BAPA-867733 format. One record per residue (C-alpha): residue number from 1; residue in three letters; z, y negated, x negated. Coordinates in nm, 4 decimals, always signed. Layout:
REM residues N
R  numi  base        c3        c2        c1
R   NUM   Ala         Z         Y         X
...
//
This chain:
REM residues 374
R  numi  base        c3        c2        c1
R     1   Unk   -2.0854   +0.4330   +2.0224
R     2   Unk   -1.7344   +0.5620   +2.0781
R     3   Unk   -1.6563   +0.9109   +1.9525
R     4   Unk   -1.3923   +1.1425   +2.0994
R     5   Unk   -1.1521   +1.2841   +1.8439
R     6   Unk   -1.1223   +1.6536   +1.9390
R     7   Unk   -0.7530   +1.6734   +1.8711
R     8   Unk   -0.4351   +1.7027   +2.0754
R     9   Unk   -0.1026   +1.6981   +1.9032
R    10   Unk   +0.2640   +1.6749   +1.9910
R    11   Unk   +0.4373   +1.3490   +1.9145
R    12   Unk   +0.8126   +1.3801   +1.8779
R    13   Unk   +0.9925   +1.0709   +2.0045
R    14   Unk   +1.3514   +0.9633   +1.9586
R    15   Unk   +1.4140   +0.5938   +2.0252
R    16   Unk   +1.7248   +0.3980   +2.1170
R    17   Unk   +1.9300   +0.7069   +2.1988
R    18   Unk   +1.6750   +0.8591   +2.4353
R    19   Unk   +1.6480   +1.2364   +2.4231
R    20   Unk   +1.3587   +1.3914   +2.2344
R    21   Unk   +1.0504   +1.4806   +2.4334
R    22   Unk   +0.6927   +1.5747   +2.3597
R    23   Unk   +0.3934   +1.3669   +2.4554
R    24   Unk   +0.0303   +1.4782   +2.4056
R    25   Unk   -0.2000   +1.2000   +2.2850
R    26   Unk   -0.5778   +1.1985   +2.2879
R    27   Unk   -0.7625   +0.9457   +2.0745
R    28   Unk   -1.1067   +0.7940   +2.1057
R    29   Unk   -1.2340   +0.6576   +1.7759
R    30   Unk   -1.3731   +0.3048   +1.8137
R    31   Unk   -1.4351   +0.2199   +1.4487
R    32   Unk   -1.3843   +0.4291   +1.1373
R    33   Unk   -1.4964   +0.3150   +0.7944
R    34   Unk   -1.5703   +0.5468   +0.5067
R    35   Unk   -1.2943   +0.6310   +0.2623
R    36   Unk   -1.2479   +0.8677   -0.0273
R    37   Unk   -1.0588   +1.1961   -0.0009
R    38   Unk   -0.6902   +1.2006   +0.0890
R    39   Unk   -0.4595   +1.2558   -0.2096
R    40   Unk   -0.0908   +1.3297   -0.2493
R    41   Unk   +0.1474   +1.1052   -0.4380
R    42   Unk   +0.3745   +1.4081   -0.4783
R    43   Unk   +0.7391   +1.3443   -0.5553
R    44   Unk   +0.6908   +0.9844   -0.6635
R    45   Unk   +0.7438   +0.6363   -0.5275
R    46   Unk   +0.3905   +0.5312   -0.6171
R    47   Unk   +0.2374   +0.4940   -0.2704
R    48   Unk   +0.1522   +0.1353   -0.3658
R    49   Unk   -0.0915   +0.2606   -0.6311
R    50   Unk   -0.2379   +0.5424   -0.4192
R    51   Unk   -0.2997   +0.3195   -0.1185
R    52   Unk   -0.4421   +0.0256   -0.3117
R    53   Unk   -0.6600   +0.2570   -0.5195
R    54   Unk   -0.7960   +0.4028   -0.1946
R    55   Unk   -0.8522   +0.0502   -0.0627
R    56   Unk   -1.0542   -0.0434   -0.3726
R    57   Unk   -1.2455   +0.2853   -0.3636
R    58   Unk   -1.3536   +0.1918   -0.0094
R    59   Unk   -1.4511   -0.1527   -0.1356
R    60   Unk   -1.6726   +0.0116   -0.3977
R    61   Unk   -1.8194   +0.2333   -0.1267
R    62   Unk   -1.8883   -0.0708   +0.0907
R    63   Unk   -2.0592   -0.2580   -0.1910
R    64   Unk   -2.2485   +0.0215   -0.3671
R    65   Unk   -2.2455   +0.3286   -0.1426
R    66   Unk   -2.0967   +0.5245   -0.4344
R    67   Unk   -1.7750   +0.7264   -0.4245
R    68   Unk   -1.5422   +0.6669   -0.7173
R    69   Unk   -1.2236   +0.8594   -0.7905
R    70   Unk   -0.9999   +0.6133   -0.9748
R    71   Unk   -0.6806   +0.6907   -1.1646
R    72   Unk   -0.3672   +0.5931   -0.9757
R    73   Unk   -0.1530   +0.6900   -1.2717
R    74   Unk   -0.3318   +0.4609   -1.5156
R    75   Unk   -0.2147   +0.1725   -1.2968
R    76   Unk   +0.1358   +0.3184   -1.2573
R    77   Unk   +0.1723   +0.3606   -1.6320
R    78   Unk   +0.0845   -0.0023   -1.6998
R    79   Unk   +0.3316   -0.1225   -1.4380
R    80   Unk   +0.6127   +0.0870   -1.5883
R    81   Unk   +0.5606   -0.1100   -1.9098
R    82   Unk   +0.5408   -0.4429   -1.7257
R    83   Unk   +0.8678   -0.3622   -1.5485
R    84   Unk   +1.0293   -0.2654   -1.8776
R    85   Unk   +0.9381   -0.6016   -2.0280
R    86   Unk   +1.1038   -0.7855   -1.7399
R    87   Unk   +1.4052   -0.5547   -1.7420
R    88   Unk   +1.4753   -0.6398   -2.1038
R    89   Unk   +1.4049   -1.0098   -2.0627
R    90   Unk   +1.6556   -1.0216   -1.7767
R    91   Unk   +1.9126   -0.8326   -1.9877
R    92   Unk   +1.9028   -0.5359   -1.7504
R    93   Unk   +1.9482   -0.7468   -1.4376
R    94   Unk   +1.6073   -0.6703   -1.2875
R    95   Unk   +1.4439   -0.3962   -1.0874
R    96   Unk   +1.3269   -0.0857   -1.2685
R    97   Unk   +1.2006   +0.1845   -1.0363
R    98   Unk   +0.8839   +0.3656   -0.9311
R    99   Unk   +0.8051   +0.1160   -0.6575
R   100   Unk   +0.5727   -0.1829   -0.6724
R   101   Unk   +0.3206   -0.3563   -0.4442
R   102   Unk   -0.0535   -0.3995   -0.4046
R   103   Unk   -0.0787   -0.7167   -0.6099
R   104   Unk   +0.0531   -0.5171   -0.9063
R   105   Unk   -0.2565   -0.2968   -0.8811
R   106   Unk   -0.4768   -0.6077   -0.8906
R   107   Unk   -0.2792   -0.7386   -1.1873
R   108   Unk   -0.3565   -0.4195   -1.3800
R   109   Unk   -0.7230   -0.4241   -1.2777
R   110   Unk   -0.7595   -0.7796   -1.4059
R   111   Unk   -0.5506   -0.7513   -1.7222
R   112   Unk   -0.6119   -0.3937   -1.8370
R   113   Unk   -0.9070   -0.2545   -1.6412
R   114   Unk   -0.9268   +0.0928   -1.4878
R   115   Unk   -0.9901   +0.4586   -1.5655
R   116   Unk   -1.1470   +0.7430   -1.3659
R   117   Unk   -0.9146   +1.0148   -1.2372
R   118   Unk   -1.1174   +1.2685   -1.4334
R   119   Unk   -1.0253   +1.0928   -1.7570
R   120   Unk   -0.6609   +1.0138   -1.6800
R   121   Unk   -0.4875   +1.2141   -1.4074
R   122   Unk   -0.1285   +1.1585   -1.5206
R   123   Unk   -0.0518   +1.5265   -1.4548
R   124   Unk   +0.0643   +1.6240   -1.8001
R   125   Unk   +0.3277   +1.8714   -1.6809
R   126   Unk   +0.1799   +2.0359   -1.3733
R   127   Unk   -0.0645   +2.0144   -1.0875
R   128   Unk   +0.1292   +1.7596   -0.8818
R   129   Unk   +0.2978   +1.4283   -0.9489
R   130   Unk   +0.6749   +1.4160   -0.9987
R   131   Unk   +0.8373   +1.1095   -1.1533
R   132   Unk   +1.2056   +1.1854   -1.0954
R   133   Unk   +1.2776   +1.2799   -1.4559
R   134   Unk   +1.0284   +1.0272   -1.5900
R   135   Unk   +1.2064   +0.7391   -1.4182
R   136   Unk   +1.5459   +0.8626   -1.5430
R   137   Unk   +1.4193   +0.8977   -1.8985
R   138   Unk   +1.2605   +0.5527   -1.9035
R   139   Unk   +1.5630   +0.3848   -1.7456
R   140   Unk   +1.8116   +0.5612   -1.9750
R   141   Unk   +1.6113   +0.4504   -2.2766
R   142   Unk   +1.5984   +0.0886   -2.1611
R   143   Unk   +1.9722   +0.0893   -2.0889
R   144   Unk   +2.0389   +0.2296   -2.4353
R   145   Unk   +1.8757   -0.0702   -2.6017
R   146   Unk   +1.9481   -0.3531   -2.3563
R   147   Unk   +2.3140   -0.3503   -2.4604
R   148   Unk   +2.2269   -0.3986   -2.8280
R   149   Unk   +2.2933   -0.7428   -2.9803
R   150   Unk   +1.9240   -0.7629   -3.0726
R   151   Unk   +1.6438   -0.5684   -2.9033
R   152   Unk   +1.4425   -0.3750   -3.1650
R   153   Unk   +1.0958   -0.5224   -3.2061
R   154   Unk   +0.9399   -0.1764   -3.1919
R   155   Unk   +1.1182   -0.0662   -2.8702
R   156   Unk   +0.7877   -0.0192   -2.6869
R   157   Unk   +0.6768   +0.2567   -2.9253
R   158   Unk   +0.9427   +0.4963   -2.7968
R   159   Unk   +0.8809   +0.3811   -2.4392
R   160   Unk   +0.5125   +0.4716   -2.4759
R   161   Unk   +0.6062   +0.8074   -2.6245
R   162   Unk   +0.8144   +0.8902   -2.3168
R   163   Unk   +0.5214   +0.7952   -2.0929
R   164   Unk   +0.2905   +1.0111   -2.3051
R   165   Unk   +0.5207   +1.3104   -2.2734
R   166   Unk   +0.5223   +1.2961   -1.8923
R   167   Unk   +0.1815   +1.1477   -1.8079
R   168   Unk   -0.0314   +1.2130   -2.1137
R   169   Unk   -0.1731   +0.9556   -2.3519
R   170   Unk   -0.4358   +0.7076   -2.2375
R   171   Unk   -0.7540   +0.7449   -2.4424
R   172   Unk   -0.8593   +0.4145   -2.6052
R   173   Unk   -1.2253   +0.5013   -2.5410
R   174   Unk   -1.3844   +0.7720   -2.3304
R   175   Unk   -1.7226   +0.9090   -2.2276
R   176   Unk   -1.7901   +0.9142   -1.8558
R   177   Unk   -2.1162   +0.9517   -1.6626
R   178   Unk   -2.3258   +0.9312   -1.9796
R   179   Unk   -2.1681   +0.6086   -2.1036
R   180   Unk   -1.8892   +0.5097   -2.3415
R   181   Unk   -1.6115   +0.2967   -2.1959
R   182   Unk   -1.2668   +0.1671   -2.2588
R   183   Unk   -1.0388   +0.0791   -1.9674
R   184   Unk   -1.1511   -0.2831   -1.9660
R   185   Unk   -1.5244   -0.2129   -1.9649
R   186   Unk   -1.4911   +0.0629   -1.7066
R   187   Unk   -1.2937   -0.1670   -1.4784
R   188   Unk   -1.5603   -0.4351   -1.5143
R   189   Unk   -1.8335   -0.1819   -1.4308
R   190   Unk   -1.6852   -0.1176   -1.0847
R   191   Unk   -1.7992   -0.4521   -0.9459
R   192   Unk   -1.4699   -0.5360   -0.7725
R   193   Unk   -1.2618   -0.8366   -0.8707
R   194   Unk   -0.8889   -0.8837   -0.8322
R   195   Unk   -0.9141   -1.2474   -0.7267
R   196   Unk   -1.1293   -1.1550   -0.4248
R   197   Unk   -0.8235   -1.0247   -0.2366
R   198   Unk   -0.5405   -1.2044   -0.0653
R   199   Unk   -0.2052   -1.0940   +0.0751
R   200   Unk   -0.0956   -1.2000   +0.4233
R   201   Unk   +0.2446   -1.1783   +0.5909
R   202   Unk   +0.4139   -1.3270   +0.8977
R   203   Unk   +0.7673   -1.4641   +0.9051
R   204   Unk   +0.9333   -1.7807   +1.0332
R   205   Unk   +1.1707   -1.8517   +0.7443
R   206   Unk   +0.8782   -2.0079   +0.5571
R   207   Unk   +0.6151   -2.2502   +0.6929
R   208   Unk   +0.2956   -2.1026   +0.8322
R   209   Unk   -0.0211   -2.1454   +0.6259
R   210   Unk   +0.1712   -2.1643   +0.3005
R   211   Unk   +0.2161   -1.9106   +0.0215
R   212   Unk   +0.5569   -1.7660   -0.0558
R   213   Unk   +0.7288   -1.5000   -0.2616
R   214   Unk   +0.8006   -1.2216   -0.0105
R   215   Unk   +1.1666   -1.1278   -0.0456
R   216   Unk   +1.1578   -0.7492   -0.0738
R   217   Unk   +1.2952   -0.5416   -0.3635
R   218   Unk   +0.9621   -0.4001   -0.4797
R   219   Unk   +0.8179   -0.7502   -0.5181
R   220   Unk   +0.9683   -0.7539   -0.8664
R   221   Unk   +0.6740   -0.9568   -0.9984
R   222   Unk   +0.7078   -1.2298   -0.7329
R   223   Unk   +0.3658   -1.1913   -0.5736
R   224   Unk   +0.2621   -1.4677   -0.3339
R   225   Unk   +0.1600   -1.4042   +0.0275
R   226   Unk   -0.0016   -1.6366   +0.2786
R   227   Unk   +0.2226   -1.6765   +0.5834
R   228   Unk   +0.0478   -1.6685   +0.9245
R   229   Unk   +0.1589   -1.6080   +1.2850
R   230   Unk   +0.1886   -1.2440   +1.3935
R   231   Unk   -0.1112   -1.2541   +1.6279
R   232   Unk   -0.3299   -1.3897   +1.3481
R   233   Unk   -0.2140   -1.1113   +1.1194
R   234   Unk   -0.3496   -0.8622   +1.3751
R   235   Unk   -0.6612   -1.0745   +1.4213
R   236   Unk   -0.7288   -1.0525   +1.0467
R   237   Unk   -0.7031   -0.6712   +1.0568
R   238   Unk   -0.9386   -0.6386   +1.3553
R   239   Unk   -1.1799   -0.8976   +1.2153
R   240   Unk   -1.2003   -0.7150   +0.8821
R   241   Unk   -1.2542   -0.3727   +1.0382
R   242   Unk   -1.5232   -0.4994   +1.2741
R   243   Unk   -1.7047   -0.6464   +0.9738
R   244   Unk   -1.6883   -0.3228   +0.7744
R   245   Unk   -1.3900   -0.4042   +0.5510
R   246   Unk   -1.0789   -0.1874   +0.5257
R   247   Unk   -0.7231   -0.3192   +0.4836
R   248   Unk   -0.4290   -0.2458   +0.2574
R   249   Unk   -0.1017   -0.2137   +0.4547
R   250   Unk   +0.2655   -0.2334   +0.3559
R   251   Unk   +0.5380   -0.1623   +0.6081
R   252   Unk   +0.8222   +0.0370   +0.7574
R   253   Unk   +0.7765   +0.4084   +0.8275
R   254   Unk   +1.1450   +0.4856   +0.8848
R   255   Unk   +1.1294   +0.4345   +1.2625
R   256   Unk   +1.1971   +0.7373   +1.4856
R   257   Unk   +0.8629   +0.6655   +1.6535
R   258   Unk   +0.6820   +0.7316   +1.3252
R   259   Unk   +0.5930   +1.0994   +1.3692
R   260   Unk   +0.5212   +1.2297   +1.0209
R   261   Unk   +0.3917   +1.5677   +1.1363
R   262   Unk   +0.2228   +1.4431   +1.4512
R   263   Unk   +0.0342   +1.1698   +1.2730
R   264   Unk   +0.1094   +0.8796   +1.5059
R   265   Unk   +0.3444   +0.5813   +1.5083
R   266   Unk   +0.4629   +0.3960   +1.8195
R   267   Unk   +0.7448   +0.1673   +1.9327
R   268   Unk   +0.8947   +0.3449   +2.2305
R   269   Unk   +1.2017   +0.2309   +2.4244
R   270   Unk   +1.1562   +0.4186   +2.7517
R   271   Unk   +1.0043   +0.7553   +2.8349
R   272   Unk   +0.8801   +0.7759   +3.1929
R   273   Unk   +0.7161   +1.1169   +3.1788
R   274   Unk   +0.5372   +1.3372   +2.9312
R   275   Unk   +0.2219   +1.1258   +2.9214
R   276   Unk   +0.3359   +0.7732   +3.0074
R   277   Unk   +0.5682   +0.5713   +2.7860
R   278   Unk   +0.6471   +0.2044   +2.7438
R   279   Unk   +0.6501   +0.0561   +2.3966
R   280   Unk   +0.8686   -0.2260   +2.2754
R   281   Unk   +0.6671   -0.5490   +2.2946
R   282   Unk   +0.6981   -0.7262   +1.9592
R   283   Unk   +0.7459   -1.1017   +1.9345
R   284   Unk   +0.7525   -1.3300   +1.6337
R   285   Unk   +1.1259   -1.3712   +1.6819
R   286   Unk   +1.1771   -0.9933   +1.6864
R   287   Unk   +0.9734   -0.9592   +1.3666
R   288   Unk   +1.2001   -1.2106   +1.1985
R   289   Unk   +1.5279   -1.0705   +1.3261
R   290   Unk   +1.4439   -0.7113   +1.2286
R   291   Unk   +1.3382   -0.8296   +0.8823
R   292   Unk   +1.6591   -1.0277   +0.8323
R   293   Unk   +1.8786   -0.7446   +0.9633
R   294   Unk   +1.7010   -0.4860   +0.7430
R   295   Unk   +1.5882   -0.2896   +1.0498
R   296   Unk   +1.2370   -0.3435   +0.9142
R   297   Unk   +1.2240   -0.2303   +0.5544
R   298   Unk   +0.9623   -0.2007   +0.2818
R   299   Unk   +0.9135   +0.1770   +0.2848
R   300   Unk   +0.5534   +0.2668   +0.2310
R   301   Unk   +0.2003   +0.1432   +0.1648
R   302   Unk   -0.1098   +0.2929   +0.3277
R   303   Unk   -0.4778   +0.2135   +0.3812
R   304   Unk   -0.6124   +0.1102   +0.7241
R   305   Unk   -0.9677   +0.2361   +0.7752
R   306   Unk   -1.0412   +0.2074   +1.1466
R   307   Unk   -0.9386   +0.1700   +1.5104
R   308   Unk   -0.8938   +0.4083   +1.8032
R   309   Unk   -0.7597   +0.4044   +2.1574
R   310   Unk   -0.5419   +0.6561   +2.3381
R   311   Unk   -0.5958   +0.7798   +2.6934
R   312   Unk   -0.4249   +0.4660   +2.8299
R   313   Unk   -0.6459   +0.2298   +2.6303
R   314   Unk   -0.3752   +0.1381   +2.3795
R   315   Unk   -0.5210   +0.0349   +2.0459
R   316   Unk   -0.4225   +0.2222   +1.7311
R   317   Unk   -0.5116   +0.1597   +1.3691
R   318   Unk   -0.6401   +0.4637   +1.1788
R   319   Unk   -0.4497   +0.4733   +0.8524
R   320   Unk   -0.5048   +0.6858   +0.5434
R   321   Unk   -0.1800   +0.8139   +0.3971
R   322   Unk   -0.0958   +0.9577   +0.0535
R   323   Unk   +0.1106   +1.2595   +0.1584
R   324   Unk   -0.1762   +1.5063   +0.1262
R   325   Unk   -0.4343   +1.6221   +0.3792
R   326   Unk   -0.1907   +1.8585   +0.5530
R   327   Unk   +0.0306   +1.5717   +0.6694
R   328   Unk   -0.0352   +1.3952   +0.9990
R   329   Unk   -0.3937   +1.4200   +1.1237
R   330   Unk   -0.5805   +1.5505   +0.8204
R   331   Unk   -0.3789   +1.3106   +0.6057
R   332   Unk   -0.4099   +1.0139   +0.8435
R   333   Unk   -0.1637   +0.8334   +1.0704
R   334   Unk   -0.2588   +0.6501   +1.3913
R   335   Unk   -0.0346   +0.3422   +1.4226
R   336   Unk   -0.0193   +0.1609   +1.7555
R   337   Unk   -0.0949   -0.2110   +1.7574
R   338   Unk   +0.2623   -0.2838   +1.8636
R   339   Unk   +0.3944   -0.0774   +1.5738
R   340   Unk   +0.1758   -0.2717   +1.3316
R   341   Unk   +0.2827   -0.6043   +1.4815
R   342   Unk   +0.6517   -0.5351   +1.4312
R   343   Unk   +0.6642   -0.3093   +1.1277
R   344   Unk   +0.4070   -0.4647   +0.8937
R   345   Unk   +0.5548   -0.6340   +0.5882
R   346   Unk   +0.2188   -0.7474   +0.4521
R   347   Unk   -0.1502   -0.6687   +0.4283
R   348   Unk   -0.4224   -0.7301   +0.1722
R   349   Unk   -0.7756   -0.8179   +0.2801
R   350   Unk   -1.0917   -0.9484   +0.1183
R   351   Unk   -1.0815   -1.3285   +0.1093
R   352   Unk   -1.4107   -1.3624   +0.2937
R   353   Unk   -1.2534   -1.1797   +0.5880
R   354   Unk   -0.9989   -1.4512   +0.6649
R   355   Unk   -1.0682   -1.5447   +1.0305
R   356   Unk   -1.1573   -1.9033   +1.1224
R   357   Unk   -0.8288   -1.9383   +1.3104
R   358   Unk   -0.6504   -1.9090   +0.9735
R   359   Unk   -0.9101   -2.0853   +0.7588
R   360   Unk   -0.8932   -2.3969   +0.9754
R   361   Unk   -0.5348   -2.4482   +0.8555
R   362   Unk   -0.6104   -2.3829   +0.4891
R   363   Unk   -0.8381   -2.6700   +0.3889
R   364   Unk   -0.5762   -2.8240   +0.1622
R   365   Unk   -0.4493   -2.4939   +0.0220
R   366   Unk   -0.5416   -2.3589   -0.3170
R   367   Unk   -0.6390   -1.9910   -0.3088
R   368   Unk   -0.3670   -1.8686   -0.5375
R   369   Unk   -0.3986   -1.5382   -0.7201
R   370   Unk   -0.1396   -1.3038   -0.5760
R   371   Unk   +0.0080   -1.2518   -0.9215
R   372   Unk   -0.1004   -1.4723   -1.2147
R   373   Unk   -0.1911   -1.3009   -1.5392
R   374   Unk   +0.0585   -1.3742   -1.8143
//
């Protein structure tokens, strides 16, 4: 049964030099899967961890019916160290920043495990997350030793101390819900497995139905994505949602049609009146050209949980954000199908939700892990 969302809001639109106007939208929810509470990533570039954590929390909900509040900052901390290792091995000629991608979350889950938020919040110095000074401190330390003729063997001790001072120390063992765990055993207890998930993308500079290293700055660890046509990327999202599976999303939120306060995202190139607008119609060629020209950029990761339609029947994807529950529509953004077609960099889905239209081309392909454990 469809449910009417009792909400009108004003969507501010500025596209291709057209003057700003206001357009009321009314959504009818078609499908909405359960998710955990909206969180805020604060003043950090760690949306990749917040969104993928939310995605996995929904996977746990789907499998067990239990809500888990997992620690985003446990994952972030481990990736800071992984990035530091690469930075030194490349003599400082590698990315070191707050950003990463979903496959880095899965890498941590498989290699290190997981912790509950209650045990490790990463909020050592306040009630909200802020990694501006942390990133500077870590980077300055790495730069101070990368220029040395020989890297000290114990360099990681000081690096860990900096992490401890900003995020707090990770307990080697902890008691939680009447059991004793370490990160590895707690991760194993969740019943979700990193190798069950696959990344999909859609570009023409690599062959379809092959894996490739998506060329975006935050893919520092060279994660592999399966390349499929644009329409099949959308088909995989719809197929997953209809079967009760949510989706991890990575894309561009810098477009003028992405209304941060209004909570909707559209591709608009002509405004006819206050309630009727025409979106840009994406094509595979447009996807490629905007990627190559850097008009489409890797800005943000979020968690798709459902589908809705507006008063004209246009399909939108209900997307959980990590900017707090006051942003958008109670912390959610409704992205139009056209917006998702053009502005998606990649998605992650459960492997058993790959539609037949994609599977039929994959008989000779090995299901590669998105990022091998080293």
